[in-house]
C-alpha positions as CSV (number, residue, x, y, z in Angstrom):
1,M,-13.7,29.2,12.8
2,N,-15.8,31.6,10.8
3,M,-18.8,29.8,9.1
4,N,-18.6,32.0,6.0
5,R,-15.0,30.7,5.5
6,F,-16.3,27.1,5.9
7,I,-19.0,27.7,3.2
8,T,-16.6,29.4,0.8
9,T,-14.0,26.6,1.2
10,A,-16.7,24.0,0.6
11,M,-17.9,25.8,-2.5
12,I,-14.4,26.0,-4.0
13,I,-13.6,22.3,-3.5
14,A,-17.0,21.2,-4.7
15,A,-16.7,23.2,-7.8
16,Y,-13.2,22.0,-8.4
17,C,-14.1,18.4,-7.9
18,A,-16.7,18.6,-10.6
19,G,-14.0,19.4,-13.1
20,T,-14.6,21.1,-16.4
21,L,-16.6,18.2,-17.9
22,S,-19.4,16.1,-16.5
23,A,-19.0,12.3,-16.5
24,Q,-21.6,12.1,-19.2
25,E,-19.8,14.7,-21.3
26,R,-16.5,12.8,-21.0
27,T,-18.3,9.6,-22.0
28,N,-19.5,11.3,-25.2
29,N,-15.9,12.2,-26.0
30,G,-15.0,8.5,-26.3
31,G,-11.9,6.8,-25.1
32,L,-11.4,4.5,-22.1
33,P,-11.1,5.3,-18.4
34,R,-7.7,6.0,-16.8
35,F,-7.7,6.9,-13.2
36,A,-5.4,7.1,-10.1
37,V,-5.9,5.8,-6.6
38,I,-4.2,6.9,-3.4
39,S,-5.1,6.7,0.3
40,D,-3.9,7.4,3.8
41,I,-2.7,10.9,3.1
42,H,-3.1,11.9,6.7
43,F,-3.1,15.7,6.8
44,E,-1.3,16.7,9.1
45,N,1.0,13.8,9.9
46,N,4.6,14.9,10.1
47,R,6.5,11.7,9.8
48,G,9.4,12.3,7.4
49,E,8.6,15.4,5.4
50,G,5.0,15.6,6.4
51,A,1.7,15.5,4.4
52,K,2.1,19.1,3.1
53,V,5.2,17.9,1.1
54,K,4.4,14.3,0.4
55,V,0.9,14.7,-0.9
56,P,1.6,17.4,-3.5
57,R,4.6,15.5,-4.8
58,A,2.5,12.3,-5.0
59,L,-0.2,14.1,-6.9
60,K,2.2,15.7,-9.3
61,N,4.0,12.4,-10.0
62,L,0.8,10.5,-10.6
63,L,-1.3,13.1,-12.4
64,G,1.5,14.4,-14.5
65,K,1.7,11.1,-16.4
66,T,0.6,10.9,-20.1
67,P,-2.1,10.2,-21.0
68,R,-3.6,12.2,-18.2
69,V,-6.0,10.5,-15.8
70,D,-9.7,11.3,-15.8
71,A,-10.0,11.2,-12.0
72,V,-8.3,10.5,-8.7
73,F,-9.9,8.5,-5.9
74,V,-8.6,9.2,-2.4
75,V,-9.5,6.1,-0.4
76,G,-9.8,7.3,3.2
77,D,-7.7,8.6,6.1
78,L,-7.7,12.0,4.6
79,T,-6.6,13.5,7.9
80,E,-4.8,12.5,11.1
81,R,-7.5,13.6,13.5
82,G,-10.4,14.9,11.5
83,K,-9.7,18.5,12.6
84,A,-11.0,21.5,10.6
85,E,-7.5,22.8,9.9
86,E,-6.4,19.4,8.6
87,Y,-9.3,19.4,6.1
88,E,-8.4,23.0,5.1
89,Q,-4.9,21.8,4.3
90,L,-6.4,19.0,2.2
91,V,-8.6,21.5,0.3
92,A,-5.7,23.7,-0.4
93,A,-3.5,20.9,-1.7
94,F,-6.2,19.4,-4.0
95,G,-7.4,22.8,-5.1
96,D,-3.9,23.8,-6.4
97,R,-3.8,23.3,-10.2
98,S,-0.1,22.6,-10.0
99,N,-1.0,19.5,-8.0
100,V,-4.2,18.4,-9.7
101,P,-4.7,19.6,-13.3
102,E,-7.9,21.2,-14.5
103,G,-10.4,18.6,-15.7
104,V,-9.2,15.8,-13.3
105,D,-12.1,14.9,-11.0
106,V,-11.4,14.2,-7.3
107,Y,-13.5,11.8,-5.3
108,F,-12.9,11.6,-1.5
109,M,-14.1,9.0,1.0
110,L,-13.6,8.7,4.7
111,G,-11.5,6.3,6.7
112,Y,-13.2,5.4,9.9
113,N,-10.3,5.4,12.3
114,H,-8.7,8.8,11.5
115,D,-11.4,10.7,9.7
116,V,-14.5,9.7,11.7
117,H,-13.6,8.5,15.2
118,A,-10.4,10.4,15.9
119,G,-12.0,13.4,17.6
120,E,-15.0,15.7,17.9
121,N,-16.8,17.1,14.9
122,C,-14.9,15.0,12.5
123,L,-17.8,14.2,10.2
124,E,-19.2,17.7,10.4
125,N,-15.7,19.1,9.4
126,Y,-15.6,16.8,6.4
127,L,-19.1,17.7,5.2
128,T,-18.7,21.4,5.8
129,I,-15.2,22.0,4.6
130,V,-14.8,19.4,1.8
131,G,-18.4,19.5,0.7
132,Q,-18.5,16.0,-0.9
133,P,-21.0,13.3,-0.2
134,L,-20.2,10.2,1.9
135,Y,-20.8,7.9,-1.0
136,H,-20.3,8.2,-4.8
137,Y,-21.8,6.4,-7.7
138,V,-20.5,7.8,-11.0
139,E,-19.8,6.8,-14.6
140,I,-16.6,7.6,-16.3
141,K,-16.3,6.9,-20.0
142,G,-19.0,4.2,-19.9
143,Y,-17.8,2.4,-16.8
144,P,-19.2,2.4,-13.2
145,F,-17.4,3.6,-10.1
146,I,-18.7,3.2,-6.5
147,A,-17.0,4.8,-3.5
148,I,-17.9,4.0,0.1
149,S,-17.0,6.0,3.2
150,E,-16.0,3.7,6.1
151,W,-17.6,3.4,9.5
152,G,-15.9,0.5,11.3
153,A,-17.9,-0.4,14.4
154,D,-20.7,2.0,13.8
155,A,-23.5,-0.5,13.1
156,V,-26.0,2.0,11.7
157,R,-23.6,3.6,9.3
158,S,-22.2,0.3,8.3
159,D,-25.7,-0.9,7.4
160,E,-26.1,2.3,5.4
161,A,-22.8,1.7,3.5
162,R,-23.6,-1.9,2.8
163,Q,-27.0,-1.0,1.4
164,F,-25.6,1.7,-0.8
165,L,-23.0,-0.7,-2.1
166,S,-25.5,-3.5,-2.7
167,D,-28.0,-1.3,-4.5
168,R,-25.3,0.3,-6.7
169,L,-23.6,-2.9,-7.6
170,E,-26.9,-4.5,-8.6
171,D,-27.6,-1.4,-10.8
172,A,-24.1,-1.4,-12.3
173,V,-24.0,-5.0,-13.4
174,R,-27.4,-4.5,-15.0
175,K,-26.5,-1.2,-16.8
176,Y,-22.9,-2.3,-17.7
177,P,-23.0,-6.0,-18.6
178,G,-19.6,-7.6,-19.1
179,K,-17.7,-4.6,-17.7
180,P,-15.7,-4.4,-14.4
181,V,-17.2,-2.4,-11.6
182,F,-14.7,-0.3,-9.7
183,V,-15.2,-0.1,-6.0
184,F,-13.3,2.0,-3.4
185,T,-13.4,1.5,0.4
186,H,-10.8,2.3,3.1
187,L,-10.8,-1.0,5.0
188,P,-9.7,-4.0,2.9
189,P,-12.2,-6.9,2.9
190,R,-11.0,-9.6,5.3
191,N,-8.8,-12.4,4.0
192,T,-8.1,-10.7,0.6
193,C,-5.1,-8.5,-0.1
194,Y,-1.9,-8.0,1.9
195,G,-2.7,-6.9,5.5
196,S,-6.3,-8.0,5.6
197,S,-5.8,-11.5,7.1
198,E,-5.1,-12.5,10.7
199,N,-1.7,-13.8,9.8
200,D,-0.5,-10.7,8.0
201,G,-1.8,-7.7,10.0
202,D,-5.5,-8.4,10.6
203,F,-6.6,-5.1,9.3
204,G,-9.4,-6.5,7.2
205,S,-13.2,-6.0,7.7
206,N,-16.1,-8.3,7.2
207,A,-18.6,-5.5,6.8
208,L,-18.9,-5.5,3.0
209,L,-17.9,-9.1,2.2
210,P,-21.5,-10.5,2.0
211,V,-22.2,-8.0,-0.8
212,L,-18.9,-8.2,-2.6
213,N,-18.8,-12.0,-2.6
214,Q,-21.7,-11.9,-5.1
215,Y,-20.0,-9.8,-7.7
216,P,-16.9,-11.2,-9.5
217,Q,-17.0,-8.0,-11.6
218,A,-16.0,-6.0,-8.6
219,I,-12.4,-4.6,-8.5
220,V,-12.0,-3.2,-5.0
221,F,-9.3,-0.6,-4.2
222,T,-8.4,-0.3,-0.5
223,G,-6.0,1.5,1.9
224,H,-5.7,1.5,5.7
225,T,-2.8,-0.9,6.1
226,H,0.0,1.3,4.6
227,F,1.5,-2.0,3.5
228,P,4.0,-1.9,0.6
229,L,2.4,-1.9,-2.9
230,G,5.4,-3.8,-4.2
231,D,4.4,-7.0,-2.3
232,P,2.7,-9.4,-4.7
233,R,0.0,-10.1,-2.1
234,S,-1.2,-6.5,-2.6
235,I,-3.5,-7.9,-5.3
236,H,-5.8,-10.8,-4.5
237,Q,-8.5,-12.7,-6.4
238,D,-11.0,-15.2,-5.1
239,K,-14.7,-14.2,-5.2
240,F,-13.7,-10.8,-6.6
241,T,-10.5,-8.7,-7.0
242,T,-8.9,-6.6,-4.3
243,V,-6.0,-4.2,-4.7
244,N,-4.1,-2.6,-1.8
245,D,-3.1,0.9,-3.1
246,G,-0.1,1.3,-0.7
247,G,-0.2,4.6,1.4
248,T,1.0,8.2,1.1
249,A,1.9,9.1,4.7
250,Y,4.4,6.3,5.5
251,S,4.8,2.5,5.2
252,E,4.2,-0.4,7.6
253,V,4.7,-4.1,7.6
254,E,2.9,-6.9,9.4
255,P,3.8,-7.5,13.1
256,G,6.1,-10.3,14.2
257,V,7.9,-10.9,10.9
258,V,11.0,-8.6,11.3
259,D,12.7,-7.8,14.5
260,I,12.7,-4.0,14.1
261,G,8.8,-4.0,14.3
262,I,6.1,-2.7,12.0
263,H,8.0,0.4,10.9
264,P,11.1,-0.9,9.1
265,E,14.1,1.2,7.9
266,N,13.2,4.4,6.1
267,Y,9.4,3.7,6.3
268,E,8.6,7.4,6.5
269,Y,10.1,7.9,3.1
270,V,7.6,5.7,1.2
271,T,4.6,7.1,-0.7
272,E,2.7,4.9,-3.2
273,G,-0.3,4.8,-5.5
274,V,-1.7,3.2,-8.6
275,I,-2.8,4.3,-12.1
276,V,-5.5,2.1,-13.6
277,N,-6.2,1.7,-17.4
278,V,-9.1,0.0,-19.1
279,T,-7.8,-1.5,-22.3
280,A,-9.6,-1.9,-25.7
281,D,-10.0,-5.6,-24.8
282,N,-11.8,-4.7,-21.6
283,D,-8.9,-5.8,-19.5
284,V,-7.8,-3.7,-16.5
285,E,-4.1,-2.8,-16.3
286,I,-2.8,-1.6,-13.0
287,E,0.4,0.5,-12.8
288,R,2.0,0.6,-9.4
289,W,3.9,3.7,-8.6
290,D,6.5,4.8,-6.0
291,T,5.3,8.4,-5.9
292,Y,8.2,9.4,-3.6
293,R,10.8,8.6,-6.2
294,N,8.5,8.8,-9.3
295,E,9.4,5.2,-10.2
296,E,7.1,2.5,-11.6
297,I,7.0,-0.8,-9.6
298,L,7.1,-3.6,-12.2
299,P,5.5,-5.8,-13.4
300,R,2.1,-4.3,-14.1
301,W,-0.9,-6.3,-12.9
302,L,-3.6,-7.3,-15.4
303,V,-7.1,-8.2,-14.4
304,E,-8.4,-10.0,-17.5
305,A,-11.8,-10.0,-19.1
306,P,-14.3,-11.5,-19.0
307,H,-15.0,-10.2,-15.5
308,D,-16.9,-13.3,-14.3
309,G,-14.2,-15.0,-12.2
310,S,-13.1,-17.4,-14.9
311,R,-9.8,-15.5,-15.5
312,F,-8.6,-14.9,-12.0
313,T,-4.9,-15.3,-12.6
314,Y,-4.0,-14.0,-9.1
315,K,-5.9,-16.7,-7.2
316,N,-4.3,-19.3,-5.0
317,R,-0.7,-18.2,-5.6
318,D,2.1,-19.9,-3.6
319,G,5.1,-17.7,-4.6
320,F,7.3,-20.5,-5.9
321,P,10.1,-20.7,-6.8
322,A,11.9,-19.7,-3.6
323,P,14.4,-16.9,-3.6
324,V,18.0,-17.6,-4.6
325,F,21.3,-15.9,-3.8
326,P,23.9,-15.2,-6.5
327,R,26.1,-18.2,-7.1
328,G,29.1,-18.3,-4.7
329,T,27.5,-15.9,-2.2
330,R,29.2,-16.1,1.2
331,P,28.3,-13.6,4.0
332,T,31.2,-11.7,5.4
333,V,31.8,-11.3,9.1
334,K,33.7,-8.4,10.7
335,N,34.5,-8.1,14.4
336,T,33.2,-4.7,15.6
337,G,34.7,-4.9,19.1
338,G,34.8,-7.5,21.9
339,S,32.1,-10.1,21.3
340,A,30.3,-8.2,18.6
341,V,30.3,-8.8,14.9
342,A,28.7,-7.4,11.7
343,V,27.4,-9.8,9.1
344,T,27.1,-8.4,5.6
345,F,25.5,-10.1,2.6
346,P,24.1,-9.2,-0.8
347,Q,20.4,-9.1,-1.7
348,A,18.9,-12.3,-3.1
349,A,16.6,-12.5,-6.1
350,D,13.0,-13.7,-6.4
351,N,10.3,-13.9,-9.0
352,D,8.4,-11.3,-7.1
353,V,10.3,-9.7,-4.1
354,V,12.4,-10.9,-1.2
355,H,10.4,-9.9,1.8
356,H,12.9,-10.4,4.6
357,Y,16.0,-12.3,5.7
358,I,16.7,-14.6,8.6
359,V,20.3,-14.2,9.8
360,E,21.7,-16.6,12.4
361,I,24.9,-17.2,14.1
362,K,25.5,-20.9,14.8
363,D,28.0,-23.0,16.6
364,D,28.3,-26.8,16.0
365,R,25.1,-27.6,18.0
366,Q,22.8,-24.6,18.3
367,T,21.9,-21.1,17.2
368,V,23.5,-18.5,19.4
369,G,22.2,-15.4,17.7
370,S,19.3,-14.6,15.3
371,F,17.9,-11.5,13.6
372,R,15.2,-11.0,11.0
373,I,15.7,-8.0,8.7
374,F,13.4,-6.5,6.1
375,S,14.8,-6.4,2.5
376,Q,13.6,-2.8,2.0
377,Y,12.1,-3.5,-1.4
378,Y,9.7,-0.6,-0.9
379,L,12.6,1.8,-1.5
380,S,12.6,0.9,-5.2
381,S,15.9,2.1,-6.8
382,H,17.2,3.1,-3.4
383,M,16.9,-0.4,-2.0
384,P,20.3,-1.2,-0.6
385,K,22.3,-3.7,-2.6
386,Q,23.6,-5.4,0.5
387,L,22.5,-5.5,4.1
388,T,24.4,-5.7,7.4
389,V,23.2,-7.1,10.7
390,N,25.0,-6.5,14.0
391,F,25.3,-9.1,16.8
392,S,26.8,-8.8,20.2
393,D,27.5,-10.9,23.3
394,L,28.5,-13.9,21.2
395,P,30.3,-16.8,22.9
396,A,34.1,-16.6,22.9
397,G,36.4,-19.4,21.7
398,K,33.8,-21.4,19.7
399,K,33.8,-22.1,16.0
400,L,30.9,-20.0,14.7
401,T,29.3,-19.4,11.3
402,A,26.8,-16.8,10.0
403,Q,24.0,-18.3,7.9
404,V,21.5,-16.2,5.9
405,K,18.2,-17.3,4.3
406,A,16.1,-15.1,2.1
407,V,12.3,-15.4,2.6
408,D,9.7,-14.3,0.0
409,S,6.2,-12.9,0.7
410,Y,4.7,-16.5,0.8
411,N,7.3,-17.6,3.4
412,N,9.3,-19.7,0.8
413,Q,12.9,-19.8,2.0
414,S,16.1,-19.9,0.0
415,A,18.9,-22.4,0.7
416,P,21.1,-20.8,3.3
417,V,24.4,-19.1,2.4
418,V,27.1,-19.6,5.0
419,S,30.1,-17.6,6.0
420,K,33.6,-18.9,6.7
421,T,34.1,-20.2,10.2
422,F,35.1,-17.6,12.7
423,R,35.8,-17.3,16.5
424,I,35.3,-14.6,19.0
425,P,38.7,-14.1,20.7
426,A,38.9,-15.1,24.3
427,S,40.7,-11.8,25.1
428,K,38.5,-8.8,24.7
429,N,41.5,-6.7,23.9
430,K,41.7,-8.3,20.5
431,N,39.6,-6.5,18.0
432,S,39.5,-9.0,15.2
433,V,37.7,-12.2,14.1
434,N,40.0,-15.2,13.8
435,K,39.0,-17.2,10.8
């Protein structure tokens, strides 16, 4: 590729990302920060409609809200393989004023697995084409923001990132006493938000924990997992606050929980992000958005002041009470041919979300069929009102029932709802369920 084209593209995006006002000028205008966070945009990943469709739509839906945000932070995995043409697609999308209005600053950071280690010249492509630094420390309307590019197993670069974070956090708490410090890094700190722990995906990193554990003021926004933003575990508080921002390319879930695998139904039609508001009381309100359908995911989260750890309302949650089905719910069973049946049931309700269902076919003594199905809460208003699970090769002649339990994100299970008794006919010529 022509180097003059590289330089011209870099100049355009660098000038664009500066916006029309400096951070200090915006501070002098008064007001409180309002900003958006997205991640895992993956130019050019073509699952579903592809990044060239999904990313502009997500940007328009987030940045078109009123009041307009001051900035958008893009938390890693900007590209699929770190190729020059993928970064050029990114530059074109974010340089389009119909996607990102004038005056909205854009801050990029790298995700180690796709942006750094996916191929040759990845880092050079980012620095040359995008033209942004690897780390950011900026002030927006009197509040500090720290953004860290991610390096994974690269020990030298990880030390560099840790030192940058440590120095800037120390500076921020000194300059901005009593205020939250906003931090952005692609990999979630281990054992914090959804997807970061060994029992829910194991996508977390220990690299920045020794630093972050010292600062309850830190509110850390992360990506990498692609796990649904609607899950209550996507916000976590212990030593500090961590927020999973969802993902823009597609969704995933933790392995081993549902039988379809880590990519449940319609996973490629999920894009998500957050808008964050600092209130007059110095609280931090987090709006969760389904940017595919332009629908807010409720309730909003509130990180309360003072930011010293004393008001961590999202700490040590257990998810109780367990989900419940509507009164009188009874799964229906329909024979679909021979020894196969379809079990249909309505969605249960929960104080947060129903994560998945366990559907079992039982005889008098044992379970003869079992399937775990995701609730599909990540589809927002398009979430199905009822679900159907198909079973085959069921034993003929026995009295059978279908039992369904709803399970929330903390593994709390509802009481089972049970179908009427049915039998698989001994003759395979009969295409009905005897009840």
